[in-house]
C-alpha positions, 0 to 999 in steps of 0.5 A, a space after each residue: 467466384 463467378 461474374 454474377 456473384 461479384 456485384 452481389 458481394 460488393 453490394 453486401 460489403 457496402 450495406 454491411 461495412 462493420 463486417 470488414 472494419 476492425 474494432 481497435 478494442 478487440 482486433 476483430 471485425 465488429 460483431 453487429 451493426 449497432 456495435 459499429 454505429 456506436 463506435 463510429 458515433 463515439 469516434 466522431 465525438 472524440 474527434 470533435 472534442 479533440 478539435 475543440 481542445 486543440 482550438 482552445 489550446 491554440 487560443 490559450 497559447 496565443 494569450 500566453 505568448 502575449 502575456 509573456 511578451 508583457 512579462 519581460 518588462 515586469 520584475 518583482 523585488 522584496 520590500 525591505 520596509 515590510 516586517 521580517 518574515 518568520 519561516 514556518 511550516 504549514 501546520 503552524 499557520 494558525 499560530 501566525 494569523 495576521 503576521 508576515 511569514 514565508 513558507 517553502 513548498 511545492 505547487 499542489 494546485 494552480 489556478 489563474 484568475 483575471 488578476 490573481 494567481 491562486 496556488 495551493 502550496 504543499 510542504 508535507 505538513 499540510 496545504 494552504 492557499 496562497 494568493 499572488 496578486 498584481 505583478 506577482 502573477 504577471 512575471 515570466 516565472 508566474 506565467 510559466 509556473 507548473 504543478 510540482 514546482 518548488 517555491 518560497 512564498 512571503 506574505 501575511 496570513 489571514 483567516 478565510 473560511 472558504 480556503 482549505 484549512 480556514 487560512 489563506 496566505 496573501 503574498 507580497 513576494 515569491 521566489 521560484 526554487 525549482 521549476 517543473 515540466 508543463 505536464 506530468 507523465 501520467 493522469 488520474 485515469 492511468 492504469 495501475 502499472 503506469 502509476 507504479 512505473 511513476 511511483 516516485 511522482 504518484 507519492 506526491 498525490 494527496 491520496 497516496 501521501 495520506 496512506 503514508 501518513 497513516 502508516 506512520 500513525 499505525 507504526 506508532 500505534 504498534 510500538 505503543 501497544 507493545 510498550 504498554 504490554 512491556 514487550 522489548 523491541 529488538 533489531 534482528 539480522 536480515 542476512 542469515 544462514 538458516 531458513 525459517 519458512 522453507 528453502 524454496 522461498 529463500 533469496 540466496 547469495 554469496 557471503 564472503 565465500 559462504 552461502 547466506 540468505 535474506 531472512 524470511 522471518 526473525 522468529 528464531 532470533 526473537 526466541 533466543 531473547 525470551 530468557 533475557 528480555 521476556 516478551 520481545 518484538 521487532 519491526 523489520 524487513 523479511 524476504 520471500 522469493 516466491 513469484 506470487 503476482 497477487 495484490 497481497 504479495 511482495 518479495 520484500 515486506 515489513 514484518 511485525 513479529 513477536 514472541 511470548 514466553 510461558 504461555 499456552 495456545 489460548 494465551 497466544 490467540 488472545 494476544 493476537 486479538 488484543 493486538 489487532 483491536 488495540 492498535 486499531 483503537 489507537 489509530 482512531 484516537 490519533 488520526 480518526 478523521 484522516 482514517 475515515 477520510 481514506 476509508 469511511 467504513 473503517 471501524 474497531 473490530 469487536 472482541 471475540 474473534 470467530 475461531 474455526 479449525 482448518 478442517 472446518 474451513 475446508 468444509 465451509 468452502 465446500 458447503 458454500 461452493 467456494 472452489 479450489 479450481 473455479 473453472 473445473 468446479 473442483 472442491 477442496 480436499 483435506 490437506 489442500 492449501 486455501 489460496 488467496 481468492 477462495 480465502 477472501 470469499 470465505 471471509 466475505 461470507 462470514 463477514 468478520 475476523 476469523 482465526 483459522 487454527 489447528 493446521 495439519 503437521 505436514 502443512 506447517 513449518 518444522 518448529 510448530 508445536 503439535 496439539 496435545 490431543 491430536 499429534 497430527 495437528 499443530 497449535 497454529 493460527 492464521 488470522 483472516 481479516 475481511 477484504 484481505 485474508 491472512 494478515 497474521 500467522 502464528 503458532 506455539 513453538 516446539 519446546 522439547 529438545 528431542 522433539 525439535 531434533 526429530 522435526 529437523 530429521 523429518 524435514 531433512 534440515 541439517 541441525 548443525 547450523 541451528 545449534 544456537 536455536 536448539 540450545 534454547 531447549 537445553 538451557 531452561 526451555 519453556 512453553 512459548 509461541 509467537 506470530 508474524 504480521 504483514 504490515 502492508 496487509 494490515 494497512 490494506 485491511 484498515 484503509 480498505 478501498 483507500 488501498 487497491 494493492 499492497 504495493 500502494 503501501 510501499 515507496 516503490 513497487 517490489 514484487 517477485 524480483 521486479 521493480 521499475 524506476 
């Protein structure tokens, strides 16, 4: 570079600093002067805000230290002259208005007033505001009290329309049971992976606990549905030596010197119970070793499965539709207010689900520019599996539940019955629900002995381990069918935006072999 060019370059750098400053969000120089100026303005605002926050914390800490010095001389004691308190849960408070009680729980929210400490207490059955006045709010324990600390609060219950639930506990004594750190290791703005890393603490939040409360109601609704239809609940094994959905997704392990698997489905076992119990169902864990990192997949999931005897394909479709409608109605009846709080758009689906063949769905996707490969704009071909995202796009356009039926034989499992009018197709169904996609998969089962043997041979499955399953076709076979429903996916559909990810329905994040503590 010449001496004449050097000053010109320095001047240019001085006038256009954004070209030499790295944008921390992209790791590259700023694209324009406006972007640079906007960043610098935001940076200055952040620095000013941080400075004010630091000054505020310093003031608060100074006041807190003064209070702690004064608190060293303050002690509180239980007043023996007061009536003996009744130990109750928060859900019972309206039965004890005007009476002295004691309630154990966790500090869900804390607010310090001038002379009072306001605590919203949580015990799993509800929430109640507790008011600690006088010296109760001035002890060392009170000043150092943090969210999620566990306490026992004694006091009198009074009606107060301003308080959550319309009842307030006016404390006369309290005890610290278990303290907690000053801050939680995450906040509301934390990303989804951070929240799953701290799932054990996120579970304490109001929104997450509501999901679990509704899950409890949903499970009750499923069991009540089946009981009302005279199904029998059974408990099948989860350690098995046969496959149901294909060998590529089996979790294998050594079982006392023999190869065994975690079950993919309890279907084969349910089929064996039809001759003794009639229609049967189970709510059990199933396992799929597929590395599907999507919002709808887990390696371990709760599987609701049922098998019905002496039915045809139309009966099976009607049974699945009845299940979804009836269970949803029961959830509304039991916990409609809570459900609508979590998902204001929740509603009971109308009878008469739309039915489309697999071939019609392929055609629909191609006609509506729903691509197999979005980048390449590649259309679906007959025989292609319709993945999660295109499936959801299709349902979003249709806007109602869809029963996708009659998949080709080569796409489905060995045990599925072929259509009588077209042996290249199966009497199979996937129920697709808006916002989620596939929630239920089912089919009629092969009921002919020789046809089942031929299916083993076609799929290169040795028939010997399945002798007990095959025997069902020898000792009084019957036309029968069944289905499996993913509980997590059903919850995602019913709770809508209240559940961002299927892992939201689990105690801990579990998918494709990865779980953080």
